[in-house]
C-alpha positions in Angstrom: 36.2 103.9 185.8 37.4 100.7 184.0 37.1 98.8 187.3 33.6 100.1 187.8 32.7 99.2 184.2 34.0 95.7 184.7 32.0 95.3 188.0 28.8 96.5 186.4 29.2 94.4 183.3 26.1 92.2 183.0 26.6 88.5 183.2 26.6 86.5 180.0 23.5 84.4 179.4 24.1 80.9 180.8 21.4 79.6 178.5 22.9 81.2 175.3 23.3 78.2 173.1 22.7 79.0 169.4 20.6 76.4 167.5 23.0 74.2 165.4 22.7 74.6 161.7 22.3 70.9 161.2 21.3 68.1 163.5 22.2 64.5 163.0 19.0 62.5 162.7 19.1 59.0 164.1 18.2 56.6 161.4 17.8 52.8 161.5 21.2 51.2 161.0 21.7 48.8 158.1 23.6 46.5 160.5 20.7 46.1 162.8 18.3 45.4 159.9 20.7 42.8 158.5 21.0 41.0 161.8 17.2 41.0 162.1 16.9 39.6 158.6 19.5 36.9 159.3 17.7 35.9 162.5 14.4 35.7 160.6 16.0 33.5 157.9 17.5 31.2 160.6 14.1 30.9 162.3 12.5 30.0 159.0 15.0 27.3 158.2 14.7 25.8 161.7 10.9 25.9 161.4 11.0 24.1 158.1 13.4 21.4 159.5 11.0 20.9 162.4 7.6 21.1 160.6 8.4 19.0 157.5 9.2 15.7 159.4 6.1 16.3 161.5 4.0 16.7 158.4 5.5 13.5 156.9 4.8 11.5 160.0 1.2 12.9 160.4 0.6 12.3 156.7 1.6 8.7 157.0 -0.7 8.4 160.0 -3.6 10.0 158.1 -3.0 7.6 155.1 -3.2 4.7 157.5 -6.6 5.9 158.8 -5.7 7.4 162.1 -8.2 10.1 162.9 -6.0 11.8 165.5 -3.2 12.1 163.0 -5.6 13.8 160.5 -6.6 16.4 163.1 -3.0 17.0 164.1 -2.0 17.3 160.5 -4.7 20.0 159.9 -3.6 21.9 163.0 0.1 21.7 162.0 -0.7 23.0 158.5 -2.6 25.9 160.0 0.3 26.8 162.4 2.7 26.5 159.5 0.6 28.9 157.4 0.5 31.4 160.2 4.2 31.2 160.6 4.7 31.8 156.9 2.5 34.9 157.0 4.4 36.2 160.0 7.7 35.6 158.3 6.6 37.4 155.1 5.4 40.4 157.1 8.5 40.7 159.2 10.7 40.3 156.1 8.8 43.0 154.3 9.3 45.4 157.3 13.0 44.7 157.5 13.5 45.1 153.8 11.5 48.3 153.5 13.0 51.6 154.9 11.5 52.5 158.2 9.4 55.7 158.2 10.3 58.2 160.8 8.0 61.0 162.1 7.9 64.0 159.9 9.3 66.3 162.5 12.4 64.1 162.9 12.8 62.6 159.4 12.6 66.0 157.7 14.1 68.7 159.9 13.9 72.2 158.5 17.7 72.6 158.0 17.5 76.0 156.3 15.3 77.4 159.1 17.8 76.1 161.7 20.7 77.6 159.8 19.0 80.9 159.7 18.3 80.9 163.4 21.9 79.9 164.1 23.2 82.7 161.9 20.9 85.3 163.6 21.9 84.1 167.0 25.6 84.3 166.2 25.0 87.8 164.9 23.3 88.8 168.1 26.0 87.3 170.2 28.7 89.3 168.3 26.6 92.4 168.8 26.3 91.7 172.5 30.0 91.3 172.9 30.7 94.4 171.0 28.3 96.4 173.1 29.8 95.0 176.4 33.2 96.3 175.3 32.2 99.7 174.0 28.9 100.8 175.7 28.8 102.6 179.0 27.4 100.8 182.0 24.0 102.6 181.9 23.2 101.2 178.4 24.9 97.8 178.7 22.1 96.2 180.7 19.4 97.5 178.3 21.2 96.1 175.3 21.6 92.8 177.1 17.9 92.6 177.8 16.9 93.5 174.3 19.3 91.0 172.7 18.0 88.3 175.0 14.4 89.1 174.1 15.3 89.1 170.4 17.0 85.7 170.7 14.0 84.2 172.4 11.7 85.7 169.8 13.8 84.1 167.0 13.6 80.7 168.7 9.8 81.1 169.2 9.3 81.8 165.5 11.9 79.4 164.1 9.3 76.8 163.2 6.9 79.1 161.3 6.1 77.7 157.9 5.3 81.1 156.4 7.0 84.4 157.1 4.4 86.2 159.2 4.7 89.5 161.0 6.2 88.0 164.2 8.9 86.1 162.4 9.7 89.1 160.1 10.0 91.5 163.0 12.3 89.1 165.0 14.6 88.6 162.0 14.6 92.3 161.1 15.5 93.2 164.7 18.4 90.8 164.8 19.7 91.4 161.3 19.2 95.2 160.7 17.5 97.2 163.4 19.8 96.4 166.4 23.1 96.6 164.4 22.0 99.9 162.8 20.9 101.3 166.1 24.3 100.5 167.7 26.2 102.0 164.8 24.1 105.2 164.9 24.6 105.5 168.7 28.4 105.1 168.3 28.5 107.7 165.6 26.5 110.3 167.6 28.1 112.4 170.3 27.8 110.9 173.8 25.4 113.1 175.6 22.5 112.4 178.0 20.1 113.0 175.2 21.7 110.4 172.9 21.7 107.9 175.8 18.0 108.6 176.4 17.1 108.1 172.7 19.2 105.0 172.5 17.6 103.5 175.6 14.1 104.4 174.3 14.7 102.6 171.0 16.1 99.5 172.8 13.0 99.5 175.0 10.8 99.7 172.0 12.4 96.7 170.3 12.4 94.7 173.5 8.7 95.4 174.1 7.9 94.1 170.6 10.1 91.0 171.1 8.5 90.3 174.5 5.1 90.6 172.9 6.0 88.0 170.3 7.2 85.6 173.0 4.1 86.1 175.1 1.8 85.5 172.1 3.6 82.3 171.2 3.4 81.1 174.8 -0.3 81.8 174.9 -0.7 79.9 171.6 1.0 76.9 173.1 -1.2 77.1 176.1 -4.3 77.2 173.9 -3.0 74.2 172.0 -2.5 72.2 175.2 -6.0 73.2 176.4 -7.5 72.1 173.2 -5.7 68.8 173.4 -6.9 68.3 177.0 -10.5 68.9 175.9 -10.1 66.5 173.1 -8.7 63.7 175.3 -11.4 64.3 178.0 -14.1 64.0 175.4 -12.5 60.9 174.0 -11.6 59.0 177.1 -13.5 60.7 179.9 -16.9 59.2 179.2 -15.5 55.7 178.9 -13.8 56.0 182.2 -17.0 57.2 183.9 -18.9 54.3 182.4 -16.4 51.8 183.5 -16.4 53.2 187.1 -20.2 53.0 187.2 -20.0 49.4 186.1 
């Protein structure tokens, strides 16, 4: 019976990878910004060393009445002004902290930590069930735990605690552990197995419903984005083709 139990043990999820509690966010390095600032200063110094002698020579030519020198002097002053504006803008960008996208700059670390804790709890529950449950109920527990894990990940980004996120967390934190404890405490009869499997199926059905609802929501968002892009760029493309 032990050999048969080992042969019928369900395979572990290859994709079981709990969400880390914290993620390192790549931020602009101070060294790179310092090198950029040093290069900008060097370019400015070289520009001054080149432009000042030219301005002196053209100024002397303008004072002597050379019209071409006057035109070249005005053009050189304009280019020098543009270079100064560019230097100021680049320096301001290097000195100011670069802003990252909101989704990257401000990760929801508490939400990620909660999901990681819930997934760790589910994984421990799955391992315990694989060691203690009979083969007939092991696969059902595996399927329910997998669905609960996917529902947790699907609702991890919810800003408010809605019904879907609440049900997924309750299933991982309370309902599944309580169900497994109750089943172990009850006498092992066909009736207890039937009740246990029915409750697992009920939880799995609810988790699958959450997953399907979130997938449908993502599809609707993509469809809305497609309609927006078509209305924004589609008419211009048709007009250009006609031309």
